[in-house]
SERO-104228 format. One line per field, with one value per atom (N, C-alpha, C): x negated, y, z negated; residue in three letters; residue number from 1. Coordinates in pm, whole numbers, plus 50000, padded with zeros to 5 digits. Atoms other than C-alpha are relative to their C-alpha. Layout:
<sites>
east [X, ...]
north [Y, ...]
up [Z, ...]
residuo [ala, ...]
num [NUM, ...]
</sites>
This chain:
<sites>
east [49969, 62607, 50104, 49913, 62766, 50108, 49889, 63111, 50026, 49972, 63204, 50141, 49862, 63571, 50017, 49967, 63696, 50148, 49863, 64011, 50052, 49938, 64238, 50063, 49962, 64313, 50069, 49937, 64540, 49981, 50012, 64482, 50125, 49879, 64796, 49975, 50035, 64741, 50121, 49901, 64999, 49920, 50086, 64843, 50030, 49970, 65027, 49920, 50076, 64865, 49850, 50143, 64520, 49961, 50030, 64531, 49993, 50000, 64616, 49874, 50124, 64326, 49879, 50115, 64082, 49991, 49997, 64190, 49967, 50012, 64209, 49873, 50114, 63909, 49868, 50122, 63664, 49976, 50025, 63689, 50043, 49942, 63888, 49894, 50105, 63605, 50058, 49961, 63619, 49981, 50006, 63697, 50014, 49988, 63640, 50088, 49903, 63950, 49962, 50040, 63810, 49888, 50110, 63490, 50053, 49939, 63693, 50070, 49928, 63916, 49904, 50100, 63616, 49927, 50069, 63447, 50086, 49911, 63754, 49998, 50003, 63717, 49869, 50119, 63477, 49933, 50080, 63209, 50071, 49933, 63421, 50144, 49865, 63732, 49997, 49982, 63839, 50123, 49889, 64054, 50087, 49903, 64356, 50042, 49948, 64487, 50002, 49975, 64507, 50130, 49873, 64853, 49991, 50001, 64873, 50143, 49863, 65205, 49995, 50007, 65263, 50127, 49891, 65512, 49939, 50040, 65475, 50054, 49955, 65507, 50141, 49864, 65849, 50001, 49981, 65971, 50139, 49870, 66247, 50042, 49950, 66458, 50035, 50127, 66288, 49885, 50112, 65954, 49924, 50085, 65741, 49864, 50135, 65391, 49916, 50074, 65246, 50046, 49947, 65476, 49953, 50048, 65382, 49854, 50142, 65011, 49980, 50011, 65053, 50042, 49953, 65247, 49897, 50102, 64984, 49878, 50113, 64708, 50031, 49960, 64899, 50010, 49990, 64965, 49862, 50138, 64591, 49943, 50046, 64516, 50059, 49932, 64774, 49942, 50057, 64637, 49859, 50136, 64282, 50007, 49986, 64395, 50041, 49950, 64574, 49890, 50111, 64242, 49910, 50083, 64081, 50046, 49972, 64061, 50084, 49912, 64340, 50062, 49929, 64521, 50142, 49860, 64895, 50053, 49947, 65065, 50150, 49857, 65406, 50048, 49953, 65602, 50130, 49880, 65848, 50050, 49944, 66041, 49973, 50016, 65971, 50126, 49877, 66287, 49983, 49999, 66339, 50135, 49878, 66590, 49992, 49997, 66675, 49863, 50128, 66346, 49879, 50110, 66136, 49985, 50027, 65970, 49988, 50003, 66023, 49977, 50023, 65886, 50114, 49895, 66151, 49951, 50026, 66101, 49855, 50139, 65723, 49987, 50008, 65756, 50068, 49926, 66012, 49923, 50076, 65806, 49879, 50116, 65494, 50042, 49953, 65686, 50046, 49952, 65857, 49882, 50117, 65523, 49921, 50075, 65351, 50067, 49926, 65622, 49999, 49999, 65646, 49865, 50133, 65269, 49971, 50021, 65266, 50081, 49913, 65563, 49982, 50024, 65471, 49862, 50133, 65125, 49899, 50094, 64949, 49868, 50119, 64704, 49992, 50019, 64558, 49978, 50028, 64462, 50063, 49947, 64643, 49923, 50068, 64451, 50094, 49902, 64679, 49930, 50049, 64578, 50125, 49873, 64869, 50001, 49991, 64981, 50141, 49859, 65360, 50052, 49947, 65530, 50115, 49896, 65802, 49949, 50058, 65562, 49996, 50011, 65574, 50083, 49925, 65860, 49939, 50062, 65686, 49871, 50123, 65357, 50034, 49958, 65536, 50042, 49955, 65701, 49882, 50118, 65370, 49917, 50072, 65200, 50073, 49922, 65484, 49981, 50027, 65402, 49858, 50137, 65046, 49891, 50100, 64873, 49923, 50078, 64592, 50017, 49976, 64672, 49895, 50105, 64381, 50047, 49955, 64469, 49879, 50098, 64239, 50076, 49927, 64344, 49901, 50076, 64222, 50088, 49926, 64327, 50033, 49900, 64572, 50089, 49912, 64795, 50105, 49897, 65115, 49949, 50058, 65009, 50066, 49928, 65277, 49947, 50056, 65137, 49860, 50137, 64778, 50000, 49994, 64869, 50053, 49939, 65075, 49903, 50093, 64793, 49892, 50099, 64540, 49864, 50131, 64232, 50013, 49997, 64274, 49857, 50134, 63965, 50011, 49994, 63914, 49913, 50073, 63808, 49889, 50117, 63458, 49946, 50071, 63250, 49914, 50084, 63018, 50081, 49915, 63302, 50035, 49965, 63408, 49878, 50122, 63051, 49960, 50034, 62999, 50104, 49891, 63317, 50019, 49989, 63247, 49960, 50037, 63220, 49862]
north [50138, 28823, 49951, 50055, 28611, 49914, 50080, 28470, 49883, 50121, 28121, 49953, 50041, 28035, 49855, 50137, 27679, 49996, 50009, 27607, 49859, 50130, 27326, 49954, 50054, 27101, 49866, 50132, 26807, 49947, 50068, 26557, 49916, 50074, 26416, 49921, 50088, 26116, 49920, 50087, 25968, 49876, 50116, 25621, 49928, 50058, 25495, 50070, 49920, 25777, 49972, 50023, 25728, 49861, 50137, 25352, 49988, 50004, 25404, 50066, 49933, 25649, 49911, 50085, 25415, 49882, 50114, 25126, 50042, 49961, 25312, 50076, 49914, 25545, 49960, 50027, 25401, 49852, 50143, 25021, 49940, 50049, 24972, 49980, 50012, 25047, 49979, 50022, 24961, 50132, 49864, 25312, 49998, 49976, 25411, 50124, 49890, 25624, 50108, 49901, 25793, 50088, 49924, 25894, 50087, 49926, 25998, 50125, 49886, 26221, 50106, 49905, 26379, 50070, 49941, 26435, 50103, 49903, 26624, 50134, 49878, 26876, 50075, 49917, 27165, 50006, 49994, 27228, 50076, 49919, 27489, 49955, 50053, 27268, 49884, 50106, 27050, 49920, 50084, 26757, 49964, 50032, 26749, 49854, 50135, 26430, 49972, 50045, 26229, 49921, 50069, 26119, 49919, 50086, 25824, 49951, 50034, 25769, 49882, 50122, 25422, 49918, 50096, 25144, 49861, 50140, 24784, 49930, 50070, 24538, 49944, 50054, 24417, 49853, 50139, 24095, 49954, 50056, 23892, 49909, 50084, 23664, 49862, 50001, 23424, 50050, 49949, 23576, 49887, 50096, 23400, 49995, 50003, 23289, 50123, 49880, 23578, 50123, 49887, 23828, 49995, 50016, 23688, 50039, 49966, 23722, 50151, 49856, 24078, 50075, 49935, 24172, 49987, 50022, 24019, 50089, 49913, 24208, 50145, 49862, 24536, 50024, 49987, 24475, 50011, 49989, 24420, 50138, 49867, 24742, 50106, 49905, 24936, 49992, 50017, 24791, 50058, 49942, 24891, 50152, 49854, 25248, 50051, 49957, 25270, 50002, 50002, 25201, 50123, 49881, 25515, 50112, 49884, 25825, 50102, 49895, 26076, 49963, 50047, 25871, 49966, 50037, 25832, 49946, 50066, 25596, 50025, 49975, 25690, 49905, 50101, 25413, 50039, 49991, 25455, 49859, 50130, 25171, 49975, 50039, 24982, 49925, 50064, 24891, 49948, 50058, 24673, 50036, 49952, 24846, 49960, 50050, 24666, 49949, 50062, 24477, 50090, 49904, 24790, 50041, 49960, 24869, 50151, 49855, 25223, 50029, 49953, 25396, 50092, 49914, 25558, 50062, 49921, 25826, 50048, 49958, 25866, 50150, 49858, 26204, 50088, 49922, 26324, 50006, 50001, 26216, 50093, 49913, 26388, 50147, 49862, 26702, 50059, 49951, 26732, 50028, 49978, 26692, 50122, 49885, 26947, 50130, 49878, 27207, 50020, 49989, 27131, 50045, 49962, 27155, 50148, 49860, 27490, 50095, 49907, 27654, 49993, 50010, 27525, 50055, 49939, 27682, 49905, 50097, 27360, 49997, 50004, 27392, 50129, 49888, 27658, 49952, 50057, 27427, 49863, 50132, 27133, 49946, 50067, 26890, 49891, 50089, 26702, 49912, 50094, 26388, 49941, 50036, 26349, 50049, 49957, 26399, 50023, 49994, 26414, 50144, 49863, 26738, 50018, 49989, 26657, 50072, 49932, 26808, 50152, 49856, 27155, 50085, 49917, 27292, 49999, 50008, 27169, 50081, 49920, 27326, 50148, 49859, 27657, 50041, 49970, 27643, 50007, 49999, 27560, 50126, 49877, 27850, 50121, 49890, 28080, 50008, 50002, 27974, 50045, 49951, 28094, 49895, 50104, 27765, 50019, 50018, 27728, 49853, 50138, 27415, 49962, 50052, 27227, 49865, 50123, 26954, 49924, 50089, 26662, 49908, 50073, 26490, 49942, 50050, 26299, 50020, 49974, 26405, 49867, 49895, 26368, 50015, 49968, 26537, 50097, 49906, 26732, 50142, 49865, 27088, 50092, 49913, 27250, 49983, 50023, 27087, 50058, 49948, 27173, 50152, 49853, 27538, 50056, 49949, 27574, 49995, 50013, 27462, 50107, 49894, 27722, 49957, 50049, 27508, 49859, 50133, 27223, 49952, 50055, 26999, 49858, 50134, 26695, 49904, 50104, 26376, 49949, 50038, 26287, 49864, 50123, 25972, 50020, 49970, 26137, 49998, 50002, 26193, 49856, 50138, 25831, 49923, 50071, 25700, 50038, 49954, 25910, 49957, 50040, 25759, 49848, 50146, 25387, 49940, 50074, 25134, 49943]
up [50026, 31526, 50103, 49898, 31798, 49934, 50053, 31719, 50092, 49924, 31828, 49964, 50022, 31867, 50042, 49967, 31863, 50035, 49953, 32058, 49977, 50023, 31945, 50131, 49869, 32240, 49985, 49992, 32320, 50142, 49872, 32598, 50018, 49970, 32761, 50128, 49888, 32991, 50045, 49936, 33226, 50042, 49977, 33213, 50131, 49869, 33522, 50108, 49904, 33718, 49987, 50020, 33562, 50045, 49958, 33619, 50151, 49853, 33985, 50056, 49958, 34024, 49978, 50032, 33853, 50096, 49908, 34076, 50143, 49860, 34407, 50035, 49968, 34378, 49933, 50077, 34125, 49974, 50014, 34151, 49869, 50126, 33828, 49891, 50102, 33581, 49860, 50139, 33212, 49925, 50055, 33087, 49848, 50144, 32725, 49985, 50004, 32670, 49899, 50099, 32360, 50057, 49939, 32540, 50115, 49889, 32846, 49947, 50058, 32629, 49950, 50050, 32461, 50114, 49884, 32799, 50073, 49936, 32925, 49927, 50082, 32642, 50020, 49992, 32665, 49863, 50123, 32401, 49887, 50103, 32220, 49974, 50021, 32208, 49902, 50097, 31917, 50042, 49955, 32032, 49881, 50104, 31804, 50012, 49978, 31959, 50150, 49864, 32278, 49999, 49983, 32385, 50129, 49882, 32624, 50022, 49963, 32801, 50096, 49919, 32942, 49983, 50009, 33001, 49984, 50008, 32897, 50126, 49879, 33189, 49986, 49995, 33293, 49958, 50042, 33135, 50043, 49967, 33297, 49884, 50108, 33078, 50055, 50074, 33035, 50088, 49921, 33140, 50070, 49930, 33396, 49930, 50061, 33290, 50038, 49957, 33494, 49923, 50076, 33323, 49855, 50138, 32982, 49987, 50004, 33062, 50017, 49980, 33193, 49874, 50122, 32880, 49889, 50103, 32651, 50025, 49966, 32837, 49966, 50028, 32810, 49850, 50144, 32441, 49936, 50050, 32378, 50032, 49961, 32569, 49907, 50089, 32364, 49859, 50134, 32039, 49992, 49998, 32139, 49996, 50001, 32210, 49863, 50132, 31874, 49895, 50096, 31697, 50013, 49981, 31839, 49908, 50085, 31625, 50076, 49947, 31691, 50136, 49880, 31957, 49964, 50019, 31990, 50132, 49881, 32234, 50004, 49981, 32372, 50111, 49906, 32544, 50069, 49920, 32824, 50027, 49964, 32982, 50148, 49860, 33302, 50039, 49956, 33488, 50142, 49866, 33792, 50062, 49935, 34019, 50147, 49863, 34344, 50045, 49968, 34331, 49989, 50010, 34272, 49854, 50138, 33939, 49991, 50021, 33810, 49853, 50136, 33502, 49961, 50053, 33289, 49871, 50120, 33021, 49986, 50016, 33068, 50028, 49965, 33243, 49895, 50099, 32989, 49869, 50125, 32688, 50007, 49984, 32820, 50005, 49986, 32917, 49867, 50130, 32577, 49908, 50086, 32395, 50044, 49950, 32618, 49958, 50035, 32560, 49848, 50147, 32186, 49945, 50047, 32133, 50028, 49965, 32309, 49915, 50072, 32143, 49849, 50144, 31797, 49963, 50020, 31842, 49934, 50056, 31741, 50078, 49914, 32031, 50081, 49908, 32258, 50143, 49868, 32547, 50011, 49969, 32702, 50120, 49890, 32918, 50049, 49940, 33153, 50103, 49899, 33344, 50062, 49938, 33581, 50144, 49862, 33938, 50049, 49962, 33939, 49994, 50001, 34035, 49903, 50103, 33780, 49876, 50116, 33524, 50017, 49973, 33685, 49903, 50096, 33467, 49860, 50132, 33150, 49997, 49993, 33261, 49993, 50004, 33323, 49859, 50135, 32980, 49903, 50087, 32810, 50023, 49971, 32986, 49943, 50058, 32876, 49849, 50144, 32519, 49969, 50020, 32572, 50018, 49979, 32651, 50129, 49879, 32896, 50036, 49957, 33099, 50104, 49912, 33252, 50055, 49934, 33502, 50054, 49938, 33581, 50093, 49897, 33902, 50101, 49887, 34203, 50123, 49877, 34553, 50068, 49981, 34707, 49878, 50111, 34453, 50050, 49960, 34474, 49979, 50001, 34557, 49898, 50094, 34339, 49858, 50133, 34023, 49990, 50001, 34112, 49990, 50000, 34178, 49868, 50123, 33858, 49882, 50112, 33629, 50008, 50005, 33514, 50054, 49959, 33576, 50058, 49939, 33825, 50026, 49986, 33816, 50053, 49943, 34035, 49918, 50073, 33857, 50091, 49921, 33974, 49955, 50032, 33982, 49874, 50116, 33729, 49870, 50119, 33480, 49963, 50028, 33512, 49948, 50042, 33482, 49856, 50136, 33166, 49897, 50088, 33019, 49993, 49998, 33058, 49865, 50122, 32776, 50016]
residuo [met, met, met, glu, glu, glu, glu, glu, glu, phe, phe, phe, phe, phe, phe, val, val, val, phe, phe, phe, arg, arg, arg, thr, thr, thr, ala, ala, ala, val, val, val, leu, leu, leu, ile, ile, ile, asp, asp, asp, asn, asn, asn, gly, gly, gly, tyr, tyr, tyr, leu, leu, leu, ser, ser, ser, lys, lys, lys, ile, ile, ile, leu, leu, leu, lys, lys, lys, asn, asn, asn, his, his, his, phe, phe, phe, gly, gly, gly, lys, lys, lys, pro, pro, pro, asn, asn, asn, leu, leu, leu, asp, asp, asp, tyr, tyr, tyr, glu, glu, glu, gln, gln, gln, phe, phe, phe, ser, ser, ser, asn, asn, asn, asn, asn, asn, leu, leu, leu, cys, cys, cys, lys, lys, lys, glu, glu, glu, asn, asn, asn, glu, glu, glu, asp, asp, asp, arg, arg, arg, leu, leu, leu, arg, arg, arg, thr, thr, thr, tyr, tyr, tyr, val, val, val, tyr, tyr, tyr, met, met, met, cys, cys, cys, met, met, met, pro, pro, pro, tyr, tyr, tyr, gln, gln, gln, ser, ser, ser, asn, asn, asn, pro, pro, pro, pro, pro, pro, thr, thr, thr, pro, pro, pro, glu, glu, glu, glu, glu, glu, ser, ser, ser, gln, gln, gln, met, met, met, tyr, tyr, tyr, ala, ala, ala, asp, asp, asp, ala, ala, ala, asp, asp, asp, arg, arg, arg, phe, phe, phe, lys, lys, lys, ser, ser, ser, ala, ala, ala, leu, leu, leu, glu, glu, glu, lys, lys, lys, phe, phe, phe, ser, ser, ser, arg, arg, arg, phe, phe, phe, glu, glu, glu, ile, ile, ile, lys, lys, lys, leu, leu, leu, gly, gly, gly, lys, lys, lys, leu, leu, leu, gln, gln, gln, lys, lys, lys, ile, ile, ile, glu, glu, glu, gly, gly, gly, ile, ile, ile, phe, phe, phe, lys, lys, lys, gln, gln, gln, lys, lys, lys, met, met, met, val, val, val, asp, asp, asp, val, val, val, leu, leu, leu, leu, leu, leu, ser, ser, ser, val, val, val, asp, asp, asp, leu, leu, leu, val, val, val, his, his, his, leu, leu, leu, gly, gly, gly, trp, trp, trp, ser, ser, ser, arg, arg, arg, gln, gln, gln, ile, ile, ile, gln, gln, gln, thr, thr, thr, ala, ala, ala, ile, ile, ile, leu, leu, leu, val, val, val, ala, ala, ala, gly, gly, gly, asp, asp, asp, arg, arg, arg, asp, asp, asp, tyr, tyr, tyr, val, val, val, pro, pro, pro, ala, ala, ala, val, val, val, lys, lys, lys, ala, ala, ala, ala, ala, ala, lys, lys, lys, asn, asn, asn, ala, ala, ala, gly, gly, gly, leu, leu, leu, leu, leu, leu, val, val, val, arg, arg, arg, leu, leu, leu, phe, phe, phe, tyr, tyr, tyr, lys, lys, lys, ala, ala, ala, pro, pro, pro, ile, ile, ile, his, his, his, asp, asp, asp, gln, gln, gln, leu, leu, leu, arg, arg, arg, lys, lys, lys, glu, glu, glu, cys, cys, cys, asp, asp, asp, glu, glu, glu, pro, pro, pro, ile, ile, ile, glu, glu, glu, ile, ile, ile, thr, thr, thr, glu, glu, glu, glu, glu, glu, leu, leu, leu, ile, ile, ile, gln, gln, gln, asn, asn, asn, ser, ser, ser, leu, leu, leu, arg, arg, arg]
num [1, 1, 1, 2, 2, 2, 3, 3, 3, 4, 4, 4, 5, 5, 5, 6, 6, 6, 7, 7, 7, 8, 8, 8, 9, 9, 9, 10, 10, 10, 11, 11, 11, 12, 12, 12, 13, 13, 13, 14, 14, 14, 15, 15, 15, 16, 16, 16, 17, 17, 17, 18, 18, 18, 19, 19, 19, 20, 20, 20, 21, 21, 21, 22, 22, 22, 23, 23, 23, 24, 24, 24, 25, 25, 25, 26, 26, 26, 27, 27, 27, 28, 28, 28, 29, 29, 29, 30, 30, 30, 31, 31, 31, 32, 32, 32, 33, 33, 33, 34, 34, 34, 35, 35, 35, 36, 36, 36, 37, 37, 37, 38, 38, 38, 39, 39, 39, 40, 40, 40, 41, 41, 41, 42, 42, 42, 43, 43, 43, 44, 44, 44, 45, 45, 45, 46, 46, 46, 47, 47, 47, 48, 48, 48, 49, 49, 49, 50, 50, 50, 51, 51, 51, 52, 52, 52, 53, 53, 53, 54, 54, 54, 55, 55, 55, 56, 56, 56, 57, 57, 57, 58, 58, 58, 59, 59, 59, 60, 60, 60, 61, 61, 61, 62, 62, 62, 63, 63, 63, 64, 64, 64, 65, 65, 65, 66, 66, 66, 67, 67, 67, 68, 68, 68, 69, 69, 69, 70, 70, 70, 71, 71, 71, 72, 72, 72, 73, 73, 73, 74, 74, 74, 75, 75, 75, 76, 76, 76, 77, 77, 77, 78, 78, 78, 79, 79, 79, 80, 80, 80, 81, 81, 81, 82, 82, 82, 83, 83, 83, 84, 84, 84, 85, 85, 85, 86, 86, 86, 87, 87, 87, 88, 88, 88, 89, 89, 89, 90, 90, 90, 91, 91, 91, 92, 92, 92, 93, 93, 93, 94, 94, 94, 95, 95, 95, 96, 96, 96, 97, 97, 97, 98, 98, 98, 99, 99, 99, 100, 100, 100, 101, 101, 101, 102, 102, 102, 103, 103, 103, 104, 104, 104, 105, 105, 105, 106, 106, 106, 107, 107, 107, 108, 108, 108, 109, 109, 109, 110, 110, 110, 111, 111, 111, 112, 112, 112, 113, 113, 113, 114, 114, 114, 115, 115, 115, 116, 116, 116, 117, 117, 117, 118, 118, 118, 119, 119, 119, 120, 120, 120, 121, 121, 121, 122, 122, 122, 123, 123, 123, 124, 124, 124, 125, 125, 125, 126, 126, 126, 127, 127, 127, 128, 128, 128, 129, 129, 129, 130, 130, 130, 131, 131, 131, 132, 132, 132, 133, 133, 133, 134, 134, 134, 135, 135, 135, 136, 136, 136, 137, 137, 137, 138, 138, 138, 139, 139, 139, 140, 140, 140, 141, 141, 141, 142, 142, 142, 143, 143, 143, 144, 144, 144, 145, 145, 145, 146, 146, 146, 147, 147, 147, 148, 148, 148, 149, 149, 149, 150, 150, 150, 151, 151, 151, 152, 152, 152, 153, 153, 153, 154, 154, 154, 155, 155, 155, 156, 156, 156, 157, 157, 157, 158, 158, 158, 159, 159, 159, 160, 160, 160, 161, 161, 161, 162, 162, 162, 163, 163, 163, 164, 164, 164, 165, 165, 165, 166, 166, 166, 167, 167, 167, 168, 168, 168, 169, 169, 169, 170, 170, 170, 171, 171, 171, 172, 172, 172, 173, 173, 173, 174, 174, 174, 175, 175, 175, 176, 176, 176, 177, 177, 177, 178, 178, 178, 179, 179, 179, 180, 180, 180, 181, 181, 181]
</sites>
């Protein structure tokens, strides 16, 4: 009798990174995040949850009409994600520092969740959609907890992150096409 093991899996998406990939490499398609998350999982993996890390657009005081529209669009996107089964949205902050917008807390939130999921033994596999080398220490800690860490990325990517992950897999046109609304 053949045994079939199911591995509990979490998908962690740095949405700033994914959005940039979708815009720069795939023509900004209308991605179905739930289908995309399910497509990242292998047949013997049960998706515990998908975590999406993002920042709401910057709002000056008072906001410009463009800022208000961008915020409303992002709020609709966030609300749509929250309706998906087993999705959790984690919000960082977008700050304007010397005229340049910078995400704050996104990397830390993702890293803390990755390490916590591993050490609490809630999952056996972590699927990371990210490209920042700041995640390398969290990936190492998750692997030390016994997690298999699969990275989905689009080149170019920081080599240190790609090498640290157990299974680096490049995001393909086929994956995106199979994940559209």
